[in-house]
VEXKE-531486 format. One record per residue (C-alpha): residue number from 0; x, y, z. Coordinates in nm, 3 decimals. Layout:
residues N
<node><seq>NUM</seq><east>X</east><north>Y</north><up>Z</up></node>
...
end
This chain:
residues 279
<node><seq>0</seq><east>12.128</east><north>7.269</north><up>25.309</up></node>
<node><seq>1</seq><east>12.086</east><north>7.119</north><up>25.657</up></node>
<node><seq>2</seq><east>11.709</east><north>7.138</north><up>25.679</up></node>
<node><seq>3</seq><east>11.431</east><north>6.963</north><up>25.487</up></node>
<node><seq>4</seq><east>11.404</east><north>7.221</north><up>25.210</up></node>
<node><seq>5</seq><east>11.395</east><north>7.143</north><up>24.839</up></node>
<node><seq>6</seq><east>11.602</east><north>7.306</north><up>24.563</up></node>
<node><seq>7</seq><east>11.534</east><north>7.257</north><up>24.190</up></node>
<node><seq>8</seq><east>11.770</east><north>7.424</north><up>23.943</up></node>
<node><seq>9</seq><east>11.742</east><north>7.427</north><up>23.564</up></node>
<node><seq>10</seq><east>11.565</east><north>7.093</north><up>23.554</up></node>
<node><seq>11</seq><east>11.459</east><north>6.948</north><up>23.220</up></node>
<node><seq>12</seq><east>11.313</east><north>6.605</north><up>23.148</up></node>
<node><seq>13</seq><east>11.210</east><north>6.429</north><up>22.828</up></node>
<node><seq>14</seq><east>11.064</east><north>6.089</north><up>22.750</up></node>
<node><seq>15</seq><east>11.050</east><north>5.869</north><up>22.445</up></node>
<node><seq>16</seq><east>10.720</east><north>5.683</north><up>22.416</up></node>
<node><seq>17</seq><east>10.621</east><north>5.466</north><up>22.121</up></node>
<node><seq>18</seq><east>10.902</east><north>5.615</north><up>21.919</up></node>
<node><seq>19</seq><east>10.794</east><north>5.973</north><up>21.989</up></node>
<node><seq>20</seq><east>11.006</east><north>6.224</north><up>22.182</up></node>
<node><seq>21</seq><east>10.819</east><north>6.424</north><up>22.448</up></node>
<node><seq>22</seq><east>10.960</east><north>6.714</north><up>22.647</up></node>
<node><seq>23</seq><east>10.792</east><north>6.702</north><up>22.987</up></node>
<node><seq>24</seq><east>10.981</east><north>6.979</north><up>23.169</up></node>
<node><seq>25</seq><east>11.206</east><north>7.266</north><up>23.056</up></node>
<node><seq>26</seq><east>11.427</east><north>7.483</north><up>23.278</up></node>
<node><seq>27</seq><east>11.235</east><north>7.451</north><up>23.604</up></node>
<node><seq>28</seq><east>11.373</east><north>7.647</north><up>23.900</up></node>
<node><seq>29</seq><east>11.209</east><north>7.610</north><up>24.238</up></node>
<node><seq>30</seq><east>11.292</east><north>7.660</north><up>24.607</up></node>
<node><seq>31</seq><east>11.069</east><north>7.513</north><up>24.877</up></node>
<node><seq>32</seq><east>11.175</east><north>7.615</north><up>25.229</up></node>
<node><seq>33</seq><east>11.144</east><north>7.369</north><up>25.514</up></node>
<node><seq>34</seq><east>10.794</east><north>7.361</north><up>25.660</up></node>
<node><seq>35</seq><east>10.621</east><north>7.525</north><up>25.362</up></node>
<node><seq>36</seq><east>10.303</east><north>7.384</north><up>25.207</up></node>
<node><seq>37</seq><east>10.350</east><north>7.426</north><up>24.831</up></node>
<node><seq>38</seq><east>10.077</east><north>7.349</north><up>24.578</up></node>
<node><seq>39</seq><east>10.168</east><north>7.280</north><up>24.214</up></node>
<node><seq>40</seq><east>9.898</east><north>7.331</north><up>23.953</up></node>
<node><seq>41</seq><east>9.895</east><north>7.326</north><up>23.575</up></node>
<node><seq>42</seq><east>9.723</east><north>7.181</north><up>23.267</up></node>
<node><seq>43</seq><east>9.703</east><north>6.805</north><up>23.217</up></node>
<node><seq>44</seq><east>10.030</east><north>6.667</north><up>23.086</up></node>
<node><seq>45</seq><east>10.237</east><north>6.970</north><up>23.192</up></node>
<node><seq>46</seq><east>10.484</east><north>6.765</north><up>23.397</up></node>
<node><seq>47</seq><east>10.350</east><north>6.815</north><up>23.751</up></node>
<node><seq>48</seq><east>10.377</east><north>6.447</north><up>23.840</up></node>
<node><seq>49</seq><east>10.713</east><north>6.425</north><up>23.663</up></node>
<node><seq>50</seq><east>10.843</east><north>6.706</north><up>23.882</up></node>
<node><seq>51</seq><east>10.721</east><north>6.522</north><up>24.191</up></node>
<node><seq>52</seq><east>10.893</east><north>6.203</north><up>24.077</up></node>
<node><seq>53</seq><east>11.219</east><north>6.391</north><up>24.020</up></node>
<node><seq>54</seq><east>11.203</east><north>6.535</north><up>24.372</up></node>
<node><seq>55</seq><east>11.130</east><north>6.189</north><up>24.512</up></node>
<node><seq>56</seq><east>11.425</east><north>6.030</north><up>24.334</up></node>
<node><seq>57</seq><east>11.197</east><north>5.806</north><up>24.129</up></node>
<node><seq>58</seq><east>11.334</east><north>5.958</north><up>23.807</up></node>
<node><seq>59</seq><east>11.644</east><north>6.156</north><up>23.713</up></node>
<node><seq>60</seq><east>11.655</east><north>6.488</north><up>23.524</up></node>
<node><seq>61</seq><east>11.817</east><north>6.514</north><up>23.182</up></node>
<node><seq>62</seq><east>11.958</east><north>6.854</north><up>23.280</up></node>
<node><seq>63</seq><east>11.982</east><north>7.051</north><up>23.602</up></node>
<node><seq>64</seq><east>11.978</east><north>6.927</north><up>23.958</up></node>
<node><seq>65</seq><east>11.745</east><north>6.856</north><up>24.249</up></node>
<node><seq>66</seq><east>11.846</east><north>6.860</north><up>24.615</up></node>
<node><seq>67</seq><east>11.648</east><north>6.766</north><up>24.925</up></node>
<node><seq>68</seq><east>11.806</east><north>6.859</north><up>25.258</up></node>
<node><seq>69</seq><east>12.134</east><north>6.903</north><up>25.072</up></node>
<node><seq>70</seq><east>12.118</east><north>6.550</north><up>24.931</up></node>
<node><seq>71</seq><east>12.050</east><north>6.429</north><up>24.580</up></node>
<node><seq>72</seq><east>11.697</east><north>6.280</north><up>24.565</up></node>
<node><seq>73</seq><east>11.809</east><north>5.917</north><up>24.551</up></node>
<node><seq>74</seq><east>12.019</east><north>5.960</north><up>24.864</up></node>
<node><seq>75</seq><east>11.733</east><north>6.148</north><up>25.031</up></node>
<node><seq>76</seq><east>11.493</east><north>5.867</north><up>24.943</up></node>
<node><seq>77</seq><east>11.731</east><north>5.605</north><up>25.081</up></node>
<node><seq>78</seq><east>11.762</east><north>5.813</north><up>25.398</up></node>
<node><seq>79</seq><east>11.380</east><north>5.810</north><up>25.434</up></node>
<node><seq>80</seq><east>11.322</east><north>6.182</north><up>25.388</up></node>
<node><seq>81</seq><east>10.994</east><north>6.129</north><up>25.201</up></node>
<node><seq>82</seq><east>10.638</east><north>6.035</north><up>25.275</up></node>
<node><seq>83</seq><east>10.440</east><north>5.968</north><up>24.956</up></node>
<node><seq>84</seq><east>10.063</east><north>5.993</north><up>24.901</up></node>
<node><seq>85</seq><east>9.962</east><north>5.881</north><up>24.548</up></node>
<node><seq>86</seq><east>9.627</east><north>5.928</north><up>24.372</up></node>
<node><seq>87</seq><east>9.512</east><north>5.577</north><up>24.466</up></node>
<node><seq>88</seq><east>9.547</east><north>5.464</north><up>24.830</up></node>
<node><seq>89</seq><east>9.744</east><north>5.149</north><up>24.729</up></node>
<node><seq>90</seq><east>9.657</east><north>4.966</north><up>25.050</up></node>
<node><seq>91</seq><east>9.754</east><north>4.603</north><up>25.097</up></node>
<node><seq>92</seq><east>9.420</east><north>4.418</north><up>25.081</up></node>
<node><seq>93</seq><east>9.513</east><north>4.152</north><up>25.338</up></node>
<node><seq>94</seq><east>9.624</east><north>4.402</north><up>25.603</up></node>
<node><seq>95</seq><east>9.396</east><north>4.579</north><up>25.848</up></node>
<node><seq>96</seq><east>9.370</east><north>4.955</north><up>25.889</up></node>
<node><seq>97</seq><east>9.619</east><north>4.943</north><up>26.177</up></node>
<node><seq>98</seq><east>9.859</east><north>4.719</north><up>25.985</up></node>
<node><seq>99</seq><east>9.845</east><north>4.933</north><up>25.669</up></node>
<node><seq>100</seq><east>9.915</east><north>5.251</north><up>25.867</up></node>
<node><seq>101</seq><east>10.205</east><north>5.086</north><up>26.045</up></node>
<node><seq>102</seq><east>10.352</east><north>4.928</north><up>25.731</up></node>
<node><seq>103</seq><east>10.630</east><north>5.183</north><up>25.677</up></node>
<node><seq>104</seq><east>10.728</east><north>5.155</north><up>26.043</up></node>
<node><seq>105</seq><east>10.777</east><north>4.780</north><up>25.995</up></node>
<node><seq>106</seq><east>10.973</east><north>4.823</north><up>25.674</up></node>
<node><seq>107</seq><east>11.191</east><north>5.101</north><up>25.820</up></node>
<node><seq>108</seq><east>11.283</east><north>4.957</north><up>26.157</up></node>
<node><seq>109</seq><east>11.564</east><north>5.207</north><up>26.214</up></node>
<node><seq>110</seq><east>11.296</east><north>5.471</north><up>26.266</up></node>
<node><seq>111</seq><east>11.434</east><north>5.804</north><up>26.382</up></node>
<node><seq>112</seq><east>11.789</east><north>5.674</north><up>26.363</up></node>
<node><seq>113</seq><east>11.785</east><north>5.686</north><up>25.982</up></node>
<node><seq>114</seq><east>12.100</east><north>5.848</north><up>25.845</up></node>
<node><seq>115</seq><east>12.213</east><north>5.909</north><up>26.201</up></node>
<node><seq>116</seq><east>12.052</east><north>6.253</north><up>26.229</up></node>
<node><seq>117</seq><east>11.720</east><north>6.167</north><up>26.392</up></node>
<node><seq>118</seq><east>11.514</east><north>6.343</north><up>26.125</up></node>
<node><seq>119</seq><east>11.255</east><north>6.064</north><up>26.131</up></node>
<node><seq>120</seq><east>11.022</east><north>6.109</north><up>26.428</up></node>
<node><seq>121</seq><east>10.764</east><north>5.828</north><up>26.404</up></node>
<node><seq>122</seq><east>10.409</east><north>5.906</north><up>26.511</up></node>
<node><seq>123</seq><east>10.209</east><north>5.668</north><up>26.727</up></node>
<node><seq>124</seq><east>9.972</east><north>5.464</north><up>26.508</up></node>
<node><seq>125</seq><east>9.684</east><north>5.491</north><up>26.755</up></node>
<node><seq>126</seq><east>9.726</east><north>5.869</north><up>26.760</up></node>
<node><seq>127</seq><east>9.700</east><north>5.876</north><up>26.381</up></node>
<node><seq>128</seq><east>9.399</east><north>5.644</north><up>26.373</up></node>
<node><seq>129</seq><east>9.219</east><north>5.884</north><up>26.605</up></node>
<node><seq>130</seq><east>9.341</east><north>6.190</north><up>26.414</up></node>
<node><seq>131</seq><east>9.198</east><north>6.062</north><up>26.083</up></node>
<node><seq>132</seq><east>8.869</east><north>5.960</north><up>26.244</up></node>
<node><seq>133</seq><east>8.906</east><north>5.582</north><up>26.207</up></node>
<node><seq>134</seq><east>8.871</east><north>5.480</north><up>26.570</up></node>
<node><seq>135</seq><east>8.663</east><north>5.163</north><up>26.572</up></node>
<node><seq>136</seq><east>8.788</east><north>5.057</north><up>26.228</up></node>
<node><seq>137</seq><east>9.135</east><north>4.946</north><up>26.337</up></node>
<node><seq>138</seq><east>9.070</east><north>4.583</north><up>26.236</up></node>
<node><seq>139</seq><east>8.880</east><north>4.656</north><up>25.913</up></node>
<node><seq>140</seq><east>9.023</east><north>4.543</north><up>25.579</up></node>
<node><seq>141</seq><east>9.044</east><north>4.783</north><up>25.282</up></node>
<node><seq>142</seq><east>8.746</east><north>4.628</north><up>25.099</up></node>
<node><seq>143</seq><east>8.531</east><north>4.706</north><up>25.402</up></node>
<node><seq>144</seq><east>8.607</east><north>5.079</north><up>25.377</up></node>
<node><seq>145</seq><east>8.468</east><north>5.353</north><up>25.155</up></node>
<node><seq>146</seq><east>8.701</east><north>5.533</north><up>24.913</up></node>
<node><seq>147</seq><east>8.730</east><north>5.828</north><up>25.149</up></node>
<node><seq>148</seq><east>8.814</east><north>5.603</north><up>25.442</up></node>
<node><seq>149</seq><east>9.080</east><north>5.425</north><up>25.237</up></node>
<node><seq>150</seq><east>9.238</east><north>5.760</north><up>25.156</up></node>
<node><seq>151</seq><east>9.235</east><north>5.843</north><up>25.528</up></node>
<node><seq>152</seq><east>9.440</east><north>5.529</north><up>25.584</up></node>
<node><seq>153</seq><east>9.684</east><north>5.630</north><up>25.310</up></node>
<node><seq>154</seq><east>9.718</east><north>5.976</north><up>25.464</up></node>
<node><seq>155</seq><east>9.784</east><north>5.835</north><up>25.810</up></node>
<node><seq>156</seq><east>10.037</east><north>5.589</north><up>25.665</up></node>
<node><seq>157</seq><east>10.231</east><north>5.877</north><up>25.504</up></node>
<node><seq>158</seq><east>10.251</east><north>6.060</north><up>25.837</up></node>
<node><seq>159</seq><east>10.331</east><north>5.750</north><up>26.044</up></node>
<node><seq>160</seq><east>10.701</east><north>5.734</north><up>25.964</up></node>
<node><seq>161</seq><east>10.755</east><north>6.097</north><up>26.057</up></node>
<node><seq>162</seq><east>10.947</east><north>6.183</north><up>25.739</up></node>
<node><seq>163</seq><east>11.007</east><north>6.560</north><up>25.702</up></node>
<node><seq>164</seq><east>10.897</east><north>6.590</north><up>25.336</up></node>
<node><seq>165</seq><east>10.550</east><north>6.488</north><up>25.220</up></node>
<node><seq>166</seq><east>10.493</east><north>6.449</north><up>24.844</up></node>
<node><seq>167</seq><east>10.128</east><north>6.426</north><up>24.735</up></node>
<node><seq>168</seq><east>10.016</east><north>6.356</north><up>24.377</up></node>
<node><seq>169</seq><east>9.648</east><north>6.452</north><up>24.341</up></node>
<node><seq>170</seq><east>9.559</east><north>6.237</north><up>24.641</up></node>
<node><seq>171</seq><east>9.192</east><north>6.344</north><up>24.650</up></node>
<node><seq>172</seq><east>9.120</east><north>6.345</north><up>24.276</up></node>
<node><seq>173</seq><east>8.911</east><north>6.026</north><up>24.276</up></node>
<node><seq>174</seq><east>8.684</east><north>6.135</north><up>24.562</up></node>
<node><seq>175</seq><east>8.343</east><north>6.300</north><up>24.538</up></node>
<node><seq>176</seq><east>8.342</east><north>6.672</north><up>24.613</up></node>
<node><seq>177</seq><east>8.203</east><north>6.646</north><up>24.966</up></node>
<node><seq>178</seq><east>8.454</east><north>6.379</north><up>25.066</up></node>
<node><seq>179</seq><east>8.730</east><north>6.572</north><up>24.895</up></node>
<node><seq>180</seq><east>8.650</east><north>6.883</north><up>25.098</up></node>
<node><seq>181</seq><east>8.650</east><north>6.676</north><up>25.415</up></node>
<node><seq>182</seq><east>8.990</east><north>6.528</north><up>25.328</up></node>
<node><seq>183</seq><east>9.140</east><north>6.872</north><up>25.262</up></node>
<node><seq>184</seq><east>9.062</east><north>6.988</north><up>25.613</up></node>
<node><seq>185</seq><east>9.172</east><north>6.656</north><up>25.757</up></node>
<node><seq>186</seq><east>9.510</east><north>6.694</north><up>25.587</up></node>
<node><seq>187</seq><east>9.544</east><north>7.048</north><up>25.719</up></node>
<node><seq>188</seq><east>9.448</east><north>6.946</north><up>26.072</up></node>
<node><seq>189</seq><east>9.718</east><north>6.678</north><up>26.085</up></node>
<node><seq>190</seq><east>9.981</east><north>6.895</north><up>25.915</up></node>
<node><seq>191</seq><east>9.905</east><north>7.183</north><up>26.153</up></node>
<node><seq>192</seq><east>9.919</east><north>6.951</north><up>26.453</up></node>
<node><seq>193</seq><east>9.549</east><north>6.949</north><up>26.536</up></node>
<node><seq>194</seq><east>9.301</east><north>6.667</north><up>26.569</up></node>
<node><seq>195</seq><east>9.016</east><north>6.651</north><up>26.319</up></node>
<node><seq>196</seq><east>8.791</east><north>6.827</north><up>26.572</up></node>
<node><seq>197</seq><east>9.035</east><north>7.118</north><up>26.601</up></node>
<node><seq>198</seq><east>9.188</east><north>7.025</north><up>26.938</up></node>
<node><seq>199</seq><east>9.561</east><north>6.990</north><up>26.993</up></node>
<node><seq>200</seq><east>9.704</east><north>6.670</north><up>26.851</up></node>
<node><seq>201</seq><east>10.039</east><north>6.494</north><up>26.839</up></node>
<node><seq>202</seq><east>10.125</east><north>6.418</north><up>26.475</up></node>
<node><seq>203</seq><east>10.323</east><north>6.735</north><up>26.408</up></node>
<node><seq>204</seq><east>10.425</east><north>6.783</north><up>26.765</up></node>
<node><seq>205</seq><east>10.604</east><north>7.046</north><up>26.970</up></node>
<node><seq>206</seq><east>10.971</east><north>7.067</north><up>26.884</up></node>
<node><seq>207</seq><east>10.948</east><north>6.848</north><up>26.578</up></node>
<node><seq>208</seq><east>11.059</east><north>6.954</north><up>26.237</up></node>
<node><seq>209</seq><east>10.763</east><north>7.099</north><up>26.043</up></node>
<node><seq>210</seq><east>10.683</east><north>6.890</north><up>25.738</up></node>
<node><seq>211</seq><east>10.750</east><north>7.033</north><up>25.396</up></node>
<node><seq>212</seq><east>10.463</east><north>6.949</north><up>25.160</up></node>
<node><seq>213</seq><east>10.457</east><north>6.948</north><up>24.779</up></node>
<node><seq>214</seq><east>10.096</east><north>6.893</north><up>24.672</up></node>
<node><seq>215</seq><east>10.005</east><north>6.840</north><up>24.306</up></node>
<node><seq>216</seq><east>9.646</east><north>6.922</north><up>24.212</up></node>
<node><seq>217</seq><east>9.420</east><north>7.023</north><up>23.923</up></node>
<node><seq>218</seq><east>9.187</east><north>7.219</north><up>24.151</up></node>
<node><seq>219</seq><east>9.235</east><north>7.596</north><up>24.184</up></node>
<node><seq>220</seq><east>9.025</east><north>7.614</north><up>24.500</up></node>
<node><seq>221</seq><east>9.209</east><north>7.322</north><up>24.658</up></node>
<node><seq>222</seq><east>9.547</east><north>7.479</north><up>24.584</up></node>
<node><seq>223</seq><east>9.450</east><north>7.815</north><up>24.735</up></node>
<node><seq>224</seq><east>9.280</east><north>7.663</north><up>25.039</up></node>
<node><seq>225</seq><east>9.567</east><north>7.435</north><up>25.135</up></node>
<node><seq>226</seq><east>9.887</east><north>7.609</north><up>25.037</up></node>
<node><seq>227</seq><east>10.119</east><north>7.878</north><up>25.167</up></node>
<node><seq>228</seq><east>10.224</east><north>7.923</north><up>24.805</up></node>
<node><seq>229</seq><east>10.094</east><north>7.812</north><up>24.464</up></node>
<node><seq>230</seq><east>10.326</east><north>7.744</north><up>24.172</up></node>
<node><seq>231</seq><east>10.155</east><north>7.754</north><up>23.831</up></node>
<node><seq>232</seq><east>10.301</east><north>7.556</north><up>23.541</up></node>
<node><seq>233</seq><east>10.261</east><north>7.606</north><up>23.167</up></node>
<node><seq>234</seq><east>10.150</east><north>7.356</north><up>22.907</up></node>
<node><seq>235</seq><east>10.410</east><north>7.098</north><up>22.804</up></node>
<node><seq>236</seq><east>10.701</east><north>7.134</north><up>22.824</up></node>
<node><seq>237</seq><east>10.624</east><north>7.247</north><up>23.176</up></node>
<node><seq>238</seq><east>10.773</east><north>7.571</north><up>23.304</up></node>
<node><seq>239</seq><east>10.682</east><north>7.777</north><up>23.607</up></node>
<node><seq>240</seq><east>10.483</east><north>8.076</north><up>23.482</up></node>
<node><seq>241</seq><east>10.375</east><north>8.220</north><up>23.818</up></node>
<node><seq>242</seq><east>10.459</east><north>8.183</north><up>24.186</up></node>
<node><seq>243</seq><east>10.186</east><north>8.315</north><up>24.416</up></node>
<node><seq>244</seq><east>10.213</east><north>8.357</north><up>24.793</up></node>
<node><seq>245</seq><east>9.880</east><north>8.283</north><up>24.962</up></node>
<node><seq>246</seq><east>9.833</east><north>8.523</north><up>25.251</up></node>
<node><seq>247</seq><east>9.527</east><north>8.364</north><up>25.410</up></node>
<node><seq>248</seq><east>9.538</east><north>8.319</north><up>25.786</up></node>
<node><seq>249</seq><east>9.593</east><north>7.977</north><up>25.939</up></node>
<node><seq>250</seq><east>9.428</east><north>7.760</north><up>26.048</up></node>
<node><seq>251</seq><east>9.231</east><north>7.759</north><up>25.725</up></node>
<node><seq>252</seq><east>8.853</east><north>7.730</north><up>25.738</up></node>
<node><seq>253</seq><east>8.561</east><north>7.677</north><up>25.503</up></node>
<node><seq>254</seq><east>8.445</east><north>8.033</north><up>25.574</up></node>
<node><seq>255</seq><east>8.758</east><north>8.168</north><up>25.406</up></node>
<node><seq>256</seq><east>8.643</east><north>8.024</north><up>25.074</up></node>
<node><seq>257</seq><east>8.374</east><north>8.294</north><up>25.063</up></node>
<node><seq>258</seq><east>8.614</east><north>8.577</north><up>25.141</up></node>
<node><seq>259</seq><east>8.720</east><north>8.843</north><up>24.890</up></node>
<node><seq>260</seq><east>9.084</east><north>8.745</north><up>24.945</up></node>
<node><seq>261</seq><east>9.018</east><north>8.380</north><up>24.857</up></node>
<node><seq>262</seq><east>8.828</east><north>8.479</north><up>24.543</up></node>
<node><seq>263</seq><east>9.112</east><north>8.711</north><up>24.439</up></node>
<node><seq>264</seq><east>9.381</east><north>8.446</north><up>24.491</up></node>
<node><seq>265</seq><east>9.174</east><north>8.200</north><up>24.289</up></node>
<node><seq>266</seq><east>9.135</east><north>8.458</north><up>24.013</up></node>
<node><seq>267</seq><east>9.513</east><north>8.510</north><up>24.002</up></node>
<node><seq>268</seq><east>9.580</east><north>8.138</north><up>23.979</up></node>
<node><seq>269</seq><east>9.320</east><north>8.103</north><up>23.701</up></node>
<node><seq>270</seq><east>9.472</east><north>8.393</north><up>23.506</up></node>
<node><seq>271</seq><east>9.819</east><north>8.238</north><up>23.535</up></node>
<node><seq>272</seq><east>9.684</east><north>7.902</north><up>23.416</up></node>
<node><seq>273</seq><east>9.525</east><north>8.064</north><up>23.112</up></node>
<node><seq>274</seq><east>9.844</east><north>8.253</north><up>23.037</up></node>
<node><seq>275</seq><east>10.054</east><north>7.938</north><up>23.068</up></node>
<node><seq>276</seq><east>9.817</east><north>7.750</north><up>22.841</up></node>
<node><seq>277</seq><east>9.854</east><north>8.023</north><up>22.578</up></node>
<node><seq>278</seq><east>9.495</east><north>8.137</north><up>22.604</up></node>
end
């Protein structure tokens, strides 16, 4: 595979904790085409984060295989194919907003020359600061920012390197509902190549590879609002029990959340969750 797509075939993963054997995933098959926004949802403990770690090359499957852009995940990680956004912002407390956003650029000085194929297309830090609405806070330290502002920094940092695949593990879970809603639309605006106010912006950019996103969440509404496609997982050991294409128009808007189509997609995801949980 020459593009930034993801292939998961027959993947199983188990762990041994405190002497007990736990099957996290069983026979997971998944294809994520380049440029698709995929949401993964399922009950707590169903292996969503484990699946993300396997894709990222942070863990290895017991059975099956994972490929990213035709590479095994460890090779893809070493070639800088991934941007990661965890639940907590994980900012360095002694670095300013600007310095935290630019951190990956400093660590990965080869930039777009990684792996010789130019798939990394770094984004200007000032452009990202403006896109996430932090103009005027460039010199602020993390402790001077609210939780939502810290997560804005983490989001900008993930986009700064220009990696084609963005892996997000419940990045908005710790935020209050109003801030969480704000962050959803901010993520979409950057991913779609718009500024936060809806005007044209540079982060995605004309002629650049569209970013593939795998977004883990517990929120039905969040999954439907953000994604092109929602994958629903069963209770542990996690399996994919439904795969739902979301046919809402883009760019997404808050008004769509009141539409009959949005309500129906949410109903389908909820029904699949209940089925996968054995209820």
